[in-house]
C-alpha positions, -999 to 999 in steps of 0.1 A, spaced: -606 29 -67 -601 53 -43 -582 52 -10 -576 74 17 -553 71 48 -546 92 80 -509 98 86 -493 103 119 -485 137 132 -456 156 121 -430 169 148 -436 202 164 -406 226 165 -397 245 199 -401 282 198 -377 307 205 -375 329 236 -404 353 239 -394 389 231 -416 420 238 -424 444 209 -446 473 200 -483 481 208 -506 459 190 -524 467 157 -556 454 144 -552 418 131 -522 412 149 -513 398 182 -504 417 211 -466 411 220 -473 434 251 -504 411 264 -502 402 298 -492 367 311 -527 360 320 -540 360 285 -513 336 270 -531 306 264 -511 274 272 -529 243 255 -517 206 264 -512 180 236 -540 161 246 -564 194 244 -550 202 211 -557 169 199 -591 165 212 -601 199 194 -588 180 163 -607 148 169 -578 128 176 -561 109 200 -536 128 223 -503 129 210 -472 113 228 -445 139 238 -413 135 217 -382 118 231 -361 149 223 -381 172 249 -363 167 283 -388 157 310 -410 183 324 -397 209 296 -426 229 283 -429 241 247 -434 278 245 -454 296 218 -445 329 206 -476 336 188 -503 352 211 -542 357 209 -553 383 185 -566 413 201 -604 424 193 -605 452 165 -633 474 155 -617 485 122 -636 481 88 -634 445 76 -629 429 42 -662 428 24 -653 409 -8 -653 371 -4 -619 352 -6 -622 331 -38 -603 316 -66 -607 330 -100 -606 309 -132 -577 329 -144 -558 321 -114 -560 284 -116 -545 258 -140 -563 242 -167 -567 211 -147 -585 225 -118 -622 220 -113 -641 242 -89 -672 235 -66 -699 262 -68 -691 289 -42 -673 268 -18 -637 269 -25 -636 232 -32 -609 222 -55 -603 191 -74 -578 179 -103 -584 157 -131 -572 123 -127 -577 107 -159 -548 98 -185 -517 115 -186 -529 144 -168 -531 128 -137 -493 133 -136 -495 170 -135 -497 194 -106 -527 215 -105 -522 250 -89 -545 279 -76 -541 313 -62 -567 332 -42 -578 366 -51 -567 383 -15 -532 392 -7 -519 400 27 -499 431 31 -495 434 69 -508 418 101 -513 382 111 -536 359 92 -544 323 86 -563 299 62 -568 261 60 -566 234 36 -586 199 43 -582 172 19 -616 154 14 -603 123 -10 -572 108 -27 -577 95 -61 -555 63 -65 -539 61 -99 -516 37 -118 -491 33 -91 -469 10 -112 -452 40 -130 -447 58 -96 -433 29 -79 -409 16 -108 -399 50 -125 -373 67 -103 -375 99 -122 -414 101 -110 -425 123 -83 -449 112 -54 -482 102 -71 -499 123 -40 -486 158 -34 -499 190 -17 -480 221 -15 -494 251 8 -481 284 7 -481 321 -5 -472 338 -37 -472 373 -52 -499 385 -76 -475 381 -107 -461 348 -96 -463 313 -115 -491 291 -104 -466 264 -95 -454 273 -61 -417 271 -52 -408 276 -89 -395 310 -85 -384 337 -60 -419 350 -60 -435 322 -41 -428 299 -9 -445 268 3 -447 237 24 -452 204 8 -462 171 24 -430 155 17 -414 175 49 -400 204 26 -400 240 23 -396 251 -12 -385 286 -26 -371 293 -60 -366 256 -69 -346 251 -34 -359 224 -14 -350 228 25 -360 202 52 -387 215 75 -394 184 94 -410 150 89 -431 143 58 -469 155 65 -492 132 50 -530 140 50 -562 124 49 -597 126 61 -603 148 92 -566 161 87 -565 200 84 -533 220 75 -534 254 85 -509 281 70 -502 312 94 -486 341 77 -473 367 100 -465 401 86 -468 421 119 -436 439 126 -440 441 162 -443 402 167 -412 383 175 -423 359 147 -426 389 122 -424 382 84 -427 343 88 -452 315 77 -459 287 100 -476 252 93 -501 236 116 -517 201 113 -551 198 134 -541 228 152 -506 215 161 -474 232 150 -456 212 126 -420 233 128 -408 264 139 -418 296 122 -398 299 88 -387 333 78 -399 347 44 -371 352 19 -361 390 12 -378 388 -22 -412 382 -7 -410 407 21 -429 440 17 -452 425 -11 -487 414 -10 -488 376 -2 -517 356 -18 -526 321 -3 -519 295 -28 -520 256 -33 -506 231 -57 -517 195 -57 -524 163 -78 -549 135 -75 -569 149 -47 -599 170 -35 -597 195 -12 -617 222 8 -599 256 14 -612 274 44 -605 312 46 -630 316 74 -644 334 94 -639 303 119 -613 277 119 -618 241 114 -589 234 136 -585 261 161 -548 268 171 -535 271 203 -539 309 202 -566 329 185 -561 341 153 -582 356 126 -587 340 92 -584 356 62 -621 364 54 -620 382 87 -591 403 78 -592 443 82 -595 460 49 -566 481 53 -544 451 59 -553 431 26 -553 440 -12 -581 426 -35 -573 412 -70 -599 418 -99 -614 392 -119 -603 392 -155 -627 413 -177 -625 404 -214 -623 433 -239 -657 437 -255 -673 411 -233 -655 383 -250 -621 363 -244 -597 362 -270 -585 331 -287 -552 342 -305 -540 319 -334 -504 331 -346 -497 323 -383 -460 324 -393 -436 305 -413 -415 277 -394 -380 288 -380 -387 325 -387 -390 334 -352 -425 324 -345 -418 312 -307 -397 343 -302 -430 364 -312 -449 341 -289 -425 348 -259 -428 386 -265 -468 382 -268 -469 364 -234 -445 390 -219 -472 417 -225 -503 396 -222 -494 374 -189 -532 363 -186 -533 345 -221 -526 309 -217 -504 290 -243 -516 260 -255 -489 241 -274 -468 210 -270 -439 232 -256 -464 243 -227 -470 207 -220 -434 199 -217 -429 230 -193 -459 218 -172 -443 184 -168 -411 196 -157 -429 220 -132 -446 188 -122 -413 170 -113 -415 149 -147 -384 147 -164 -385 133 -199 -360 108 -214 -326 121 -223 -319 130 -260 -351 146 -267 -353 155 -307 -381 175 -328 -389 209 -331 -403 237 -308 -437 233 -326 -436 193 -322 -410 182 -297 -406 147 -288 -423 137 -260 -407 106 -246 -416 100 -207 -416 62 -207 -450 64 -192 -476 54 -218 -503 77 -205 -479 107 -213 -465 94 -247 -497 89 -261 -507 125 -264 -536 121 -240 -525 153 -220 -529 173 -254 -564 160 -261 -576 166 -225 -563 203 -226 -581 208 -261 -612 195 -244 -610 215 -214 -600 248 -227 -634 257 -246 -651 251 -216 -632 277 -194 -635 316 -197 -600 324 -204 -577 342 -231 -556 316 -250 -529 318 -275 -529 286 -297 -496 280 -307 -495 254 -336 -472 267 -364 -481 236 -389 -517 232 -381 -523 270 -382 -509 270 -416 -531 242 -430 -567 250 -437 -581 216 -426 -563 215 -394 -568 251 -385 -606 248 -390 -607 219 -368 -591 237 -339 -614 267 -347 -644 247 -344 -634 239 -309 -639 275 -297 -675 280 -312 -689 295 -279 -700 332 -283 -678 342 -252 -648 336 -274 -635 359 -301 -611 344 -325 -582 365 -337 -554 358 -362 -518 371 -354 -500 373 -388 -462 371 -383 -454 374 -420 -437 404 -437 -419 436 -422 -413 431 -385 -423 458 -359 -395 480 -342 -404 462 -309 -400 428 -323 -365 437 -337 -356 450 -305 -368 420 -285 -347 397 -311 -318 421 -309 -319 416 -270 -321 378 -275 -295 375 -297 -273 399 -274 -281 376 -245 -271 346 -263 -237 361 -274 -234 374 -237 -240 338 -225 -215 323 -250 -189 347 -241 -194 342 -206 -193 304 -210 -161 308 -230 -145 331 -205 -153 309 -176 -138 280 -197 -107 300 -200 -105 308 -165 -107 274 -156 -84 261 -182 -60 290 -166 -64 277 -131 -61 241 -143 -28 250 -159 -16 270 -129 -27 240 -106 -7 214 -129 25 239 -131 23 243 -93 20 206 -88 50 198 -112 71 224 -92 59 207 -61 70 173 -74 105 188 -89 114 204 -56 105 171 -37 127 153 -63 156 177 -56 150 175 -18 151 136 -21 183 136 -43 200 162 -18 191 138 12 203 109 -8 236 126 -15 239 133 20 232 99 32 256 84 7 283 109 19 276 100 55 281 64 45 312 69 27 326 88 56 319 62 80 332 35 58 364 55 53 365 59 92 363 24 98 388 15 70 414 41 87 407 26 119 412 -7 109 445 1 93 457 19 124 449 -11 144 467 -33 121 499 -7 120 500 -6 157 498 -45 158 528 -48 135 548 -24 154 542 -44 187 553 -76 170 585 -62 156 594 -49 189 587 -82 208 608 -100 180 637 -75 189 633 -83 227 634 -120 221 667 -118 201 683 -98 226 673 -123 252 690 -150 231 720 -132 226 
């Protein structure tokens, strides 16, 4: 079953006051352009270009108030243009990405447990300066087993699309490190695992085009920003690039699941913006950098099989190998768990097992039945990549090792055994010592932090005890004062009563004397 839906437009952000800049450069809009060249497109016109009904103005915008767009038309340019096609190399996509032939159409596998995993892809051309855009059009959605998504609070949305940029060395999972940034369809901008609201959710469907504008023009008021557009209409204000991404080549990238999409790099946009902007394939050669396709050594791709004893640093050797060979793809249960986590799927607490065979308990039968592992081992031999098969137990047992070796019988692969038995190299010892030192430092830092927190807690308790004692002494002092005042008042009343009584007695005695005198 397949289902697609067109979602309502996302809100547009108001631009900041326009500021003039420096003389224009090729590939960048002129900040000094005359007012006559400023193109103001009404909501109805923009919607007409996108093939939809005009949008109603937002209630938050005062009557008669015009939204001002800081971006301006790109000036004509005669400098040499990029000649290489903008495309996705297999090495820059995740294993579950399937590509169309030569048209930048991407889809993800949607069968079994792999339907829950994000697919990622990064283009081969990075922007170093200027202002350029690319577009993403979702062709179709795949309807999956929705019961898990609706009843499991740990599950991310079943349909998800992230559009952004990343550096050459960044992970294919957008927003997972400080080397990438993206907008997602839940209405957030994501960088270094931090999600910040960027407006309403942006649901997509047929005839909906998302455009990402990358502005690295230093003369522009929107310099070092990225902007998201939906059918040519701005979704939110331009978002500043983090410091970690400024000054680096930024490659277009997408991450998605359960959908098929077309990535348009130009030269013509599918949904024109309110201003003229060059597409990435029409970029000036000096404004971009082009990554090279992975060329296998001796014309063959490597499939490395580490062989080592359990609990003898096998995964430490694996991490060291991947650090030196980042283009090798790890095939292991550990990689599957890591991929699930980066896809927003959290396993059940109390995981047991080993690094080689960790217990996978997601409370989702398609993930718990090892279908992801079977799918990956079926896909891997079809894709021209370098692999490292990390199966500690299976690589030691002849029958199981032979079964995996037989999967990579294609002539494009060269199978290599990496024996990790015997005297280790100085490099490995240094790496392990660094890990041990790091572990000790982390434990020491944790203990020191706990000690500092304990000191603060004790100081806080002492402070509260002193405050309580002080308050108690003050209360006792005030109580004594009140008691003394009451006693003084009672003594005064008694004294007054005695005085009154004594005065009355003297008057009576004098009266009696007077009466006796009268009788005499």
